[in-house]
C-alpha positions in Angstrom: -19.6 2.7 -11.9 -16.8 4.8 -10.3 -13.8 5.2 -12.5 -10.3 3.7 -11.2 -9.3 7.4 -10.5 -12.4 8.1 -8.4 -12.1 4.8 -6.5 -8.4 5.7 -5.6 -9.3 9.3 -4.4 -12.2 7.9 -2.3 -10.0 5.2 -0.8 -7.3 7.7 -0.2 -9.7 10.0 1.7 -10.9 6.9 3.7 -7.1 6.0 4.6 -6.5 9.5 5.8 -9.4 9.3 8.1 -8.4 5.9 9.6 -4.6 6.9 9.8 -5.1 10.6 10.9 -3.1 12.2 8.1 -2.2 12.1 4.6 1.1 10.8 3.3 3.0 9.2 0.6 3.6 5.7 2.3 -0.2 5.7 3.3 -1.0 6.0 -0.5 1.6 3.3 -1.4 -0.4 1.1 0.8 -3.7 2.0 -0.7 -2.3 1.3 -4.2 -0.9 -2.0 -3.1 -4.3 -3.0 -1.8 -6.1 -1.9 -5.1 -3.7 -3.9 -7.1 -4.5 -7.0 -4.8 -8.3 -6.6 -5.3 -8.0 -6.3 -9.0 -6.0 -9.5 -9.3 -7.4 -11.7 -6.6 -10.8 -12.6 -5.1 -12.3 -10.4 -2.4 -11.4 -12.8 0.5 -7.9 -11.8 0.8 -5.3 -12.5 3.3 -2.2 -10.2 3.5 1.2 -10.5 5.0 3.0 -7.0 5.0 6.7 -6.7 5.6 8.0 -3.3 6.3 10.4 -1.6 8.7 8.4 -0.8 11.9 9.0 2.7 11.7 7.4 5.8 10.4 6.9 6.7 7.6 7.4 3.1 6.3 4.8 1.4 8.4 2.0 3.7 7.2 1.5 1.4 4.2 -0.1 -0.9 6.7 -3.0 1.4 7.2 -3.3 2.0 3.5 -3.4 -1.6 2.8 -6.1 -2.2 5.5 -8.3 0.4 3.9 -8.1 -0.7 0.5 -8.6 -4.5 1.3 -10.3 -4.6 4.7 -7.7 -7.2 5.8 -7.1 -6.2 9.4 -5.2 -7.7 12.4 -8.3 -7.9 14.1 -10.1 -10.2 11.5 -7.0 -12.0 11.4 -6.6 -11.6 7.6 -3.4 -9.3 8.0 0.1 -10.3 9.5 2.6 -7.8 9.9 6.4 -8.7 9.9 9.4 -6.4 10.5 11.8 -5.9 7.6 15.2 -4.0 7.7 14.5 -2.2 4.4 12.4 -3.8 1.9 8.7 -2.9 1.7 6.6 -5.9 0.3 3.2 -7.3 0.7 2.1 -10.9 0.0 -1.6 -11.4 -0.8 -3.2 -14.6 -1.1 -6.8 -16.1 -1.5 -7.7 -19.6 -0.1 -9.8 -21.0 -2.9 -8.5 -21.2 -5.5 -5.2 -20.8 -4.0 -3.5 -17.6 -5.6 -0.7 -15.5 -4.5 0.2 -12.0 -5.4 3.8 -10.4 -4.2 4.1 -6.6 -4.5 7.3 -5.1 -3.7 7.7 -1.3 -3.5 10.5 0.0 -5.7 13.4 0.8 -3.5 14.3 3.8 -5.9 10.9 5.2 -5.0 11.6 4.9 -1.3 14.8 6.7 -1.7 13.3 9.5 -3.6 10.4 10.1 -1.1 12.9 10.1 1.9 15.0 12.6 0.0 12.1 15.0 -0.7 10.7 14.7 2.8 14.2 15.7 4.1 13.9 18.7 1.8 10.9 19.7 3.2 8.3 18.8 0.6 4.9 18.3 2.3 3.4 14.8 3.1 0.3 15.9 1.2 2.2 17.0 -2.1 4.1 13.8 -1.9 0.9 11.6 -1.3 -0.8 13.0 -4.5 2.3 12.6 -6.6 2.4 8.7 -5.5 -1.3 8.6 -6.4 -0.5 9.8 -9.9 2.5 7.7 -10.6 2.1 4.6 -13.0 2.1 1.2 -11.2 5.1 0.0 -13.0 7.2 2.8 -11.7 6.2 2.2 -8.0 6.1 -1.6 -7.8 7.3 -4.9 -8.9 4.5 -7.4 -9.2 4.6 -11.2 -9.2 1.8 -13.7 -9.3 1.9 -17.4 -8.5 
């Protein structure tokens, strides 16, 4: 059985193929999807609230890769957000909900580093190594 680290690396590589390039917000989405898969049943439905602009919207492709929730299979809904990046995951039976909010400080730090010229790839692997509790606020219902 692959380790959590190996699974993350594999999902990041799959997400990069789907998305077309590697970046930190894509990896944030992968990490969010992995958390949802760990806490909930495989038959997930997701609603993602994020600004409809890059690089923020890249989280959507990461979530799609990690969960197989897509617009096409009608298990993914996308809503515009002014600032916050948050994903709600739910299972129909038994009804469980998970809310994952990206730490606003993480977003600020990433945007600062991107404006300084730090590469997308470098920041992506930095996000891959960060502990969950630094990246997200996770709430279950």
